[in-house]
C-alpha positions as CSV (number, residue, x, y, z in Angstrom):
1,M,118.6,82.6,91.1
2,A,122.4,82.9,90.9
3,I,124.6,80.3,92.5
4,D,126.9,81.4,95.2
5,P,130.3,80.0,94.2
6,G,131.8,80.6,97.7
7,L,129.5,78.3,99.6
8,L,132.1,75.6,100.4
9,D,134.6,78.3,101.5
10,D,132.0,79.8,103.7
11,L,131.2,76.5,105.3
12,E,134.9,75.9,105.9
13,A,135.3,79.3,107.5
14,R,132.4,78.5,109.8
15,G,133.9,75.2,110.9
16,L,131.2,73.3,109.1
17,L,133.3,71.0,106.9
18,H,134.6,67.7,108.3
19,D,134.6,65.1,105.4
20,T,133.6,65.4,101.8
21,T,133.9,63.2,98.8
22,N,136.4,64.6,96.3
23,R,136.6,68.2,97.3
24,Q,137.6,69.5,94.0
25,D,134.9,67.6,92.1
26,L,132.3,68.8,94.6
27,A,133.4,72.4,94.4
28,Q,133.2,72.3,90.6
29,R,129.8,70.7,90.7
30,L,128.4,73.3,93.0
31,K,129.6,76.1,90.7
32,D,128.2,74.5,87.5
33,D,124.5,74.3,88.2
34,P,122.0,74.1,91.1
35,I,122.5,70.8,92.9
36,T,119.8,68.9,94.8
37,V,120.9,68.1,98.3
38,Y,119.2,66.1,101.1
39,Y,119.4,66.1,104.9
40,G,117.5,63.4,106.8
41,V,116.3,63.2,110.3
42,D,114.7,60.1,112.0
43,P,111.5,60.7,114.1
44,T,112.9,58.8,117.1
45,A,111.6,61.5,119.5
46,K,108.7,63.9,119.6
47,S,110.9,66.9,118.8
48,L,114.1,67.6,117.0
49,H,117.0,68.9,119.1
50,V,119.9,71.3,118.8
51,G,122.1,68.7,117.1
52,N,119.5,68.7,114.2
53,L,119.6,72.5,114.1
54,V,123.1,72.5,112.6
55,G,121.9,70.3,109.7
56,L,118.7,72.3,109.1
57,L,120.8,75.5,108.9
58,V,123.3,73.9,106.5
59,L,120.5,72.8,104.3
60,A,119.1,76.4,104.4
61,R,122.6,77.7,103.5
62,F,122.5,75.5,100.4
63,Q,119.2,76.9,99.4
64,R,120.3,80.5,100.0
65,A,123.3,79.7,97.7
66,G,120.9,78.7,94.9
67,H,120.6,74.9,95.4
68,V,117.5,72.7,95.9
69,P,117.0,71.3,99.4
70,L,115.3,68.0,100.2
71,P,114.5,67.7,104.0
72,L,113.8,64.1,104.5
73,A,111.8,62.6,107.5
74,G,112.9,59.1,108.1
75,G,109.6,57.3,108.6
76,A,111.3,54.0,107.5
77,T,114.8,54.4,109.0
78,G,113.2,55.6,112.2
79,M,111.6,52.2,112.7
80,I,115.1,50.8,113.2
81,G,117.2,53.6,114.6
82,D,120.7,54.6,113.6
83,P,123.4,52.9,115.7
84,S,125.9,55.8,115.2
85,G,127.0,57.2,118.4
86,K,125.0,54.7,120.5
87,S,126.5,52.2,122.9
88,S,123.3,50.1,123.0
89,E,120.3,49.3,120.8
90,R,117.4,51.7,120.8
91,N,114.0,50.6,121.8
92,L,111.9,50.0,118.7
93,L,109.0,52.3,118.4
94,S,105.4,51.3,117.4
95,D,103.9,52.5,114.1
96,D,101.6,54.8,116.1
97,D,104.5,56.4,118.0
98,L,106.5,56.9,114.9
99,A,103.5,58.5,113.1
100,D,103.0,60.8,116.0
101,N,106.6,61.8,116.2
102,L,106.7,62.4,112.4
103,A,103.7,64.6,112.6
104,R,105.3,66.7,115.3
105,I,108.7,67.2,113.7
106,I,107.5,68.0,110.2
107,P,106.4,71.6,111.1
108,T,110.0,72.1,112.4
109,L,111.5,70.9,109.1
110,R,109.3,73.4,107.3
111,Q,110.6,76.3,109.3
112,F,114.1,76.4,107.9
113,V,113.8,76.1,104.2
114,D,111.5,77.8,101.7
115,F,108.9,75.6,100.0
116,E,107.5,78.5,98.0
117,A,110.8,79.7,96.4
118,A,110.3,80.7,92.8
119,E,113.4,78.9,91.4
120,N,114.6,76.4,94.0
121,P,111.7,75.4,96.3
122,A,112.3,72.8,98.9
123,K,110.5,69.5,98.8
124,L,109.7,67.5,101.9
125,L,110.0,63.7,101.6
126,D,109.4,60.6,103.8
127,N,111.5,57.6,103.0
128,R,108.7,55.3,104.1
129,A,107.0,56.2,100.9
130,W,109.5,54.1,98.8
131,T,110.5,51.6,101.5
132,V,107.4,50.2,103.1
133,G,106.3,48.3,100.0
134,L,109.8,47.1,98.9
135,P,109.9,43.3,98.9
136,T,112.8,41.8,100.9
137,L,114.1,39.8,98.0
138,D,114.2,42.9,95.8
139,F,116.0,44.8,98.5
140,L,118.6,42.1,98.8
141,R,119.1,41.9,95.1
142,D,119.1,45.7,94.3
143,V,120.9,46.9,97.4
144,G,122.6,44.1,99.3
145,K,124.4,42.6,96.4
146,H,126.3,45.9,95.7
147,I,127.6,46.2,99.3
148,T,130.0,43.8,101.0
149,V,129.9,42.9,104.7
150,N,133.6,44.0,104.7
151,Q,132.5,47.5,103.8
152,M,129.9,47.5,106.5
153,V,132.0,46.3,109.4
154,A,134.7,48.8,108.4
155,K,132.4,51.7,109.3
156,E,133.3,53.2,112.6
157,S,129.7,53.2,114.0
158,V,129.4,49.5,113.4
159,R,132.9,48.6,114.5
160,N,132.5,50.4,117.8
161,R,129.3,48.5,118.5
162,M,130.7,45.2,117.5
163,E,133.6,45.7,119.9
164,G,131.3,46.7,122.8
165,E,129.7,44.5,125.4
166,E,126.2,44.3,123.8
167,G,127.3,44.0,120.2
168,I,124.9,45.0,117.4
169,S,121.8,43.4,116.2
170,F,121.2,42.5,112.6
171,T,118.4,45.1,112.6
172,E,120.7,48.0,113.4
173,F,123.4,46.5,111.3
174,S,121.1,46.9,108.3
175,Y,120.4,50.6,109.0
176,M,123.2,51.7,106.7
177,L,121.8,49.7,103.8
178,L,118.5,51.5,104.2
179,Q,120.2,54.9,104.2
180,A,122.3,54.0,101.2
181,H,119.1,52.9,99.4
182,D,117.5,56.2,100.2
183,F,120.4,58.1,98.5
184,A,120.3,55.8,95.5
185,W,116.5,56.2,95.3
186,L,116.7,60.0,95.6
187,Y,119.5,60.1,93.0
188,E,117.4,58.1,90.5
189,N,114.0,59.7,91.2
190,E,114.7,63.2,92.4
191,G,118.0,63.9,90.8
192,C,119.6,64.3,94.2
193,E,123.4,64.3,93.9
194,L,124.5,65.3,97.5
195,Q,123.8,64.1,101.0
196,I,124.8,66.1,104.0
197,G,125.0,65.1,107.7
198,G,127.0,65.2,110.9
199,S,130.4,63.6,111.0
200,D,129.0,60.5,112.7
201,Q,127.0,59.9,109.4
202,W,130.1,59.7,107.1
203,G,130.1,55.9,107.0
204,N,126.4,55.8,106.0
205,I,126.8,58.7,103.5
206,S,129.9,57.3,101.8
207,L,128.2,53.9,101.5
208,G,125.3,55.6,99.7
209,V,127.7,57.4,97.3
210,D,129.2,54.0,96.5
211,L,125.8,52.4,95.9
212,V,124.9,55.1,93.5
213,R,128.0,54.5,91.5
214,R,127.7,50.7,91.5
215,R,124.0,50.7,90.7
216,T,123.7,53.6,88.2
217,G,127.3,54.4,87.1
218,G,126.6,58.0,88.2
219,K,128.5,60.3,90.5
220,A,127.1,61.4,93.8
221,H,128.7,63.5,96.6
222,G,128.7,63.6,100.4
223,L,129.5,66.3,102.9
224,T,129.6,66.2,106.7
225,W,130.3,68.8,109.4
226,P,131.9,68.2,112.9
227,L,129.4,67.4,115.7
228,L,128.6,70.4,117.8
229,V,130.7,70.0,121.0
230,R,131.7,72.1,123.9
231,K,135.3,73.0,124.6
232,D,135.7,69.9,126.8
233,G,134.7,67.6,123.9
234,T,131.1,66.7,125.1
235,K,128.2,67.1,122.7
236,Y,126.4,70.4,122.9
237,G,122.9,69.0,123.4
238,K,122.0,69.9,126.9
239,T,121.8,72.9,129.2
240,A,124.1,73.4,132.1
241,G,121.3,71.8,134.2
242,G,121.2,68.7,132.1
243,E,118.0,69.5,130.1
244,T,118.0,68.5,126.4
245,I,117.8,71.6,124.2
246,W,114.7,70.7,122.1
247,L,113.4,72.8,119.2
248,S,109.7,72.2,119.8
249,P,108.0,74.7,122.2
250,E,106.0,71.8,123.6
251,H,109.2,70.3,124.9
252,M,111.3,73.4,125.7
253,S,109.6,76.7,126.1
254,P,111.0,79.7,124.1
255,Y,112.0,81.3,127.4
256,R,114.0,78.2,128.6
257,F,115.4,77.9,125.0
258,Y,116.6,81.5,125.2
259,Q,118.0,81.0,128.7
260,S,120.0,77.9,127.5
261,W,122.0,80.1,125.2
262,I,122.4,82.9,127.8
263,Q,124.4,80.3,129.8
264,A,126.9,79.7,126.9
265,E,130.6,80.0,127.8
266,D,132.6,82.9,126.5
267,A,135.0,80.5,124.7
268,E,132.1,78.9,122.8
269,L,130.6,82.1,121.4
270,D,132.5,82.2,118.1
271,Q,131.7,78.6,117.0
272,L,128.1,78.9,118.1
273,L,127.5,82.2,116.3
274,L,129.3,80.8,113.2
275,K,127.5,77.5,113.0
276,L,124.0,78.4,114.3
277,T,123.3,81.8,112.8
278,F,123.2,83.4,109.4
279,M,125.6,86.2,110.5
280,S,128.5,86.7,108.2
281,V,132.0,85.6,109.4
282,P,133.1,89.3,109.7
283,E,130.0,90.1,111.7
284,V,130.7,87.2,114.1
285,D,134.3,88.3,114.5
286,E,133.1,91.8,115.3
287,A,130.5,90.6,117.8
288,V,133.0,88.3,119.6
289,A,135.5,91.2,119.8
290,T,132.9,93.5,121.2
291,H,131.9,90.9,123.8
292,A,135.5,90.5,124.8
293,E,135.8,94.2,125.7
294,A,133.2,93.7,128.6
295,P,132.4,90.0,129.0
296,H,130.5,90.6,132.2
297,L,127.8,92.3,130.3
298,R,127.2,89.0,128.3
299,V,126.6,90.9,125.1
300,G,127.6,87.9,123.0
301,Q,125.3,85.5,124.9
302,K,122.4,87.9,124.5
303,L,123.0,88.2,120.8
304,L,123.3,84.4,120.4
305,A,120.2,83.8,122.4
306,A,118.2,86.3,120.4
307,K,119.4,85.1,117.0
308,L,118.6,81.4,117.8
309,T,115.3,82.1,119.5
310,D,114.3,84.2,116.4
311,L,115.2,81.3,114.1
312,V,113.4,78.6,116.1
313,H,110.5,80.4,117.7
314,G,110.0,83.7,116.0
315,K,110.6,87.4,117.0
316,D,107.5,87.6,119.2
317,A,108.7,84.7,121.3
318,T,112.2,86.3,121.5
319,C,110.8,89.6,122.6
320,G,108.8,87.9,125.4
321,A,111.8,85.8,126.5
322,Q,114.0,88.9,126.6
323,E,111.5,90.9,128.6
324,A,111.0,88.1,131.0
325,S,114.7,87.6,131.5
326,D,115.3,91.4,132.0
327,V,112.6,91.5,134.7
328,L,113.7,88.4,136.5
329,F,117.5,88.9,136.3
330,G,118.2,92.4,135.0
331,G,116.0,94.5,137.3
332,A,113.9,95.9,134.5
333,E,110.6,97.5,135.3
334,V,107.5,95.5,135.3
335,A,105.4,98.3,133.8
336,G,104.9,98.0,130.1
337,L,105.4,94.2,129.9
338,G,103.3,92.6,127.1
339,A,100.7,90.0,127.8
340,T,102.8,87.4,126.0
341,T,105.6,88.1,128.5
342,F,103.3,87.4,131.4
343,E,102.1,84.2,129.8
344,I,105.8,83.2,129.6
345,L,106.3,84.0,133.3
346,A,103.2,82.0,134.2
347,D,104.8,78.9,132.7
348,E,108.2,79.5,134.2
349,L,107.5,80.9,137.7
350,E,105.5,79.5,140.6
351,S,102.1,80.8,139.6
352,R,99.1,81.2,141.9
353,S,95.4,81.9,141.0
354,L,93.6,84.1,143.6
355,P,90.1,85.6,143.8
356,R,89.8,89.2,142.7
357,Y,87.7,90.2,145.7
358,I,90.7,89.9,148.0
359,L,92.1,93.1,146.4
360,D,89.2,95.1,147.9
361,E,90.1,94.2,151.5
362,P,92.3,96.8,153.4
363,D,95.9,95.9,154.5
364,N,95.6,92.6,152.5
365,L,99.3,92.1,151.5
366,I,100.1,89.6,154.2
367,E,96.9,87.7,153.6
368,V,97.7,87.6,149.8
369,L,101.2,86.3,150.5
370,T,99.8,83.6,152.7
371,E,97.0,82.6,150.3
372,A,99.4,82.5,147.4
373,G,101.9,80.3,149.2
374,V,104.6,82.8,149.0
375,V,104.9,82.4,152.8
376,A,103.9,79.5,155.0
377,S,102.0,81.6,157.5
378,K,100.8,85.1,158.3
379,G,103.5,85.3,161.0
380,E,106.2,84.6,158.5
381,G,104.6,87.1,156.1
382,G,104.6,89.8,158.8
383,R,108.3,89.2,159.6
384,L,109.2,89.3,156.0
385,V,107.4,92.5,155.4
386,K,109.0,94.2,158.4
387,Q,112.4,93.1,157.1
388,N,111.6,94.7,153.8
389,G,111.9,91.3,152.1
390,V,109.0,91.7,149.7
391,S,108.7,93.5,146.4
392,V,105.5,94.1,144.5
393,N,106.0,94.6,140.7
394,G,109.6,95.5,141.5
395,V,108.8,98.0,144.2
396,K,109.9,97.3,147.8
397,V,107.0,97.0,150.2
398,D,108.1,99.9,152.3
399,Q,107.5,102.1,149.3
400,H,104.5,100.2,147.9
401,G,102.3,100.0,151.1
402,P,100.5,97.2,152.9
403,S,97.8,96.5,150.4
404,L,97.5,95.1,146.8
405,T,94.8,96.8,144.8
406,R,93.4,96.5,141.3
407,N,95.8,99.2,140.2
408,D,98.6,96.8,140.8
409,L,97.3,94.4,138.2
410,H,98.9,94.3,134.7
411,H,96.6,93.4,131.8
412,D,93.9,93.4,134.5
413,R,95.0,90.1,136.1
414,Y,98.8,89.7,136.8
415,C,101.0,90.8,139.7
416,L,104.6,89.9,140.3
417,V,105.8,89.4,143.8
418,W,109.4,88.8,144.9
419,K,110.3,87.1,148.2
420,G,113.8,88.2,148.9
421,K,116.0,88.9,145.8
422,K,115.7,85.6,143.9
423,S,112.3,84.0,144.5
424,A,109.6,85.4,142.2
425,F,105.9,84.5,142.1
426,L,103.3,85.4,139.6
427,L,99.9,86.1,141.1
428,D,96.9,85.7,138.7
429,F,93.7,87.5,139.7
430,A,91.7,86.5,136.7
431,L,88.9,85.0,138.7
């Protein structure tokens, strides 16, 4: 596989370069031969989040450019927790919790790089494999003696915590030693010459580069990208409603993931498309220009949401999320919706299970609305129907008629009912 010599220039054009070790040396090394590069995540939660997505995609960009990716799950470093960006110490997780978190995030790591590539396959590693049996005295001798306390307290992440009210424990203070040891171990055992991470990791990465030099005499490299932030400077990790943007479907459904990007601000589209998709820079420029011609159509947001949902959840989930969004917010017809879309709606809307026999009763609409909890009473239901405030599968009740029948069911079980313009309910007649 040929090496792409323009990788660094592409990362820079995308706004994905913040700090590097000697830029000229790194650029030359990337042009000479394939380089092994690692990106690590700690299993401190049961899912990775959008902040990790940047790193996973940068790692994938390196593989696409001909280099060898090492996604690393921090089974050891996760036991301590990185103090970077934290104002107080994390709660320490039990072995069982860490093992459970690790098992949950590994499938996500496997989504973004190719483990079956013919020439540069990815390799998944867990730093607990070489750390858990390491004697303390050996660690102090082989790692601690090469790193001064002066170096450690000079790192921004440590200095900020030392100046805070709570200070920093020795446990978290030692985190950077473990990460530096990871880099040195990978350099010596996997031929890994480059570590990548967010800008808040620069202190840890540069310490690892220095440890490699001191311990082996070899040359290692580091590269970081800016943290993903909104225009006001806050981290881009939550939706407008305050919900963390998780990558696991168990923690954030594909529909809500899709919707979180539909809410993106116009001014953020260029950086999000550049950093979080594989679109080329000219393609992003064209997409942003097209969006600017009619921003009310939200073409840019729809493109961003589709691209990201494809990457994280797959095309089928994207299609279902798009269909569900079009029905709920775009006035699209209910007819023709796939079963997957109704399953999505069942998770996102107020869903009610009702017996099928009720559909055989005449003039049953008000009774169905009451039984389903769409209205509090038959009296309220009657007034709402008279006011033409009910829609069945997108059809106003004055056109639909006073009864629901089996012909109103989609996939032989589902019916969508709107109360007013905004409150939608999914009725399930599976029983």
